[in-house]
C-alpha positions in Angstrom: 150.5 35.6 142.9 151.8 32.8 145.1 155.3 31.5 145.5 155.8 27.9 144.3 159.6 27.7 144.3 162.4 29.5 146.2 165.3 29.5 143.7 168.8 28.9 144.9 170.1 31.3 142.1 169.0 33.1 139.0 169.7 30.1 136.7 167.6 27.8 138.9 164.8 30.3 138.8 164.8 30.5 135.0 164.9 26.7 134.6 161.8 26.5 136.7 160.2 29.5 134.9 160.7 27.9 131.5 159.3 24.6 132.6 156.2 26.4 134.0 155.8 28.4 130.8 156.0 25.3 128.7 153.0 24.0 130.7 151.2 27.3 129.8 151.4 28.7 133.3 152.2 32.4 133.6 155.2 33.1 135.8 156.6 36.1 137.6 160.2 36.0 139.1 160.0 38.0 142.3 163.4 39.5 143.3 165.1 38.9 139.9 166.3 42.5 139.7 167.9 42.3 143.2 170.4 39.6 142.3 172.9 42.0 140.7 172.4 44.6 143.5 175.0 43.1 145.8 177.8 43.0 143.2 180.2 40.1 143.8 178.6 38.8 147.0 176.7 35.6 146.5 173.0 35.9 147.3 170.8 32.9 147.8 167.1 32.6 148.4 166.4 36.1 146.9 164.5 35.0 143.8 161.1 33.4 144.1 159.1 31.8 141.3 155.5 33.0 141.5 152.3 32.0 139.7 148.6 33.1 139.8 146.6 31.5 142.7 144.5 29.5 140.2 147.6 27.8 138.7 149.3 26.8 142.0 148.3 23.1 142.0 149.4 22.5 138.4 152.6 24.6 139.0 153.5 22.5 142.1 153.2 19.3 140.0 155.5 20.8 137.4 158.1 21.9 140.0 157.9 18.5 141.8 158.5 16.7 138.4 161.7 18.8 137.9 163.3 17.2 140.9 165.2 20.4 141.9 164.4 20.1 145.6 161.6 21.0 147.8 159.2 23.7 146.4 158.4 26.6 148.6 156.1 25.8 151.5 155.6 29.5 152.1 153.4 30.7 154.9 151.7 33.7 153.4 151.3 35.3 156.9 155.1 35.1 157.4 156.9 36.9 154.5 160.3 35.5 155.6 159.1 31.8 155.8 160.7 29.6 153.2 163.4 32.1 152.1 166.0 29.3 152.1 164.6 26.0 150.8 166.1 22.9 152.5 168.0 22.0 149.3 169.4 25.4 148.5 173.2 25.9 148.9 174.4 28.4 151.4 177.8 30.0 151.7 
């Protein structure tokens, strides 16, 4: 699985997930269960939208078409790269 989008929040992640599933691309939301773990504290950049390696080009097209911001440009050798996408709000 490869990350194609670093979501700003859970709603953002599910919007991207549904768009990808509508394009018949299987999706896994990495970190989805962690969002509620911090209670009332806002967490950003925790949820990542992942797809199978073979679906990455098509998934990037779908994510780009959504216009939600820059999709993840994750360096697979650096697990922390791209945790906060340039358009994600931070508090």
